[in-house]
C-alpha positions in Angstrom: 50.7 -43.5 -63.1 53.9 -43.0 -65.0 53.8 -40.5 -68.0 53.1 -43.2 -70.5 50.0 -44.4 -68.6 49.0 -40.7 -68.2 49.3 -40.0 -71.5 47.2 -43.0 -72.6 44.4 -41.8 -70.2 44.5 -38.7 -71.7 44.0 -40.1 -75.3 41.2 -41.9 -74.0 39.4 -38.9 -72.2 40.3 -36.6 -75.5 37.4 -38.5 -77.2 35.0 -37.1 -74.6 35.7 -33.6 -75.2 33.0 -31.4 -76.3 33.4 -29.8 -79.7 36.7 -27.7 -79.9 37.8 -25.1 -82.5 40.0 -26.1 -85.4 43.0 -24.3 -83.7 42.5 -26.8 -80.5 42.1 -29.6 -82.3 45.1 -28.8 -84.6 47.2 -28.7 -81.3 45.9 -31.6 -79.8 46.8 -33.4 -83.2 50.2 -32.0 -83.4 51.3 -33.0 -79.6 49.9 -36.4 -80.4 51.8 -37.3 -83.4 54.6 -35.8 -81.9 54.4 -37.9 -78.8 53.8 -40.9 -80.7 55.9 -40.8 -83.7 58.3 -38.0 -83.2 59.2 -35.2 -85.7 57.1 -34.8 -89.1 58.3 -36.8 -91.9 57.5 -37.1 -95.6 56.7 -34.2 -97.8 54.1 -31.2 -97.1 50.8 -32.0 -98.9 49.4 -30.0 -101.8 48.4 -26.8 -101.2 44.9 -28.0 -102.6 44.9 -30.2 -99.6 44.0 -27.6 -96.7 43.2 -30.0 -94.1 46.4 -31.8 -94.8 48.6 -29.1 -94.8 47.1 -27.6 -91.6 47.8 -30.9 -89.8 51.3 -31.0 -91.6 52.1 -27.4 -90.5 50.9 -27.7 -86.9 53.1 -31.1 -86.5 55.9 -29.3 -88.2 55.5 -26.6 -85.2 56.6 -29.2 -82.7 59.9 -30.1 -84.1 62.4 -30.9 -81.7 60.1 -31.4 -79.1 60.7 -34.5 -77.1 58.6 -37.4 -77.0 58.3 -36.7 -72.9 57.4 -33.2 -73.5 54.8 -33.5 -76.2 53.3 -36.0 -74.0 53.0 -33.8 -70.8 51.9 -30.9 -72.9 49.0 -33.3 -74.4 48.1 -34.5 -70.9 48.3 -30.7 -69.8 46.0 -29.8 -72.4 43.2 -32.3 -72.3 42.9 -31.6 -68.6 42.7 -28.1 -69.1 39.9 -28.7 -72.0 37.8 -31.0 -69.3 38.0 -28.2 -66.7 36.3 -25.5 -69.3 
């Protein structure tokens, strides 16, 4: 399987993971967004949108990471979570 196919497979498998901590969910989200959309776009949500701010900041932390690196880190994280 090539990287794109491995990534798509990991995305499917991620839906079956048991409950994860908020930090882990933010890491999964940010790597997915970086892999599929690149660097974060738009303005940071209002400080009263706690969930939106957390997601924005997590994605922003991946700024500059290549699509391929984000895909590989996503695949690795999902595999690690599955083995726990």
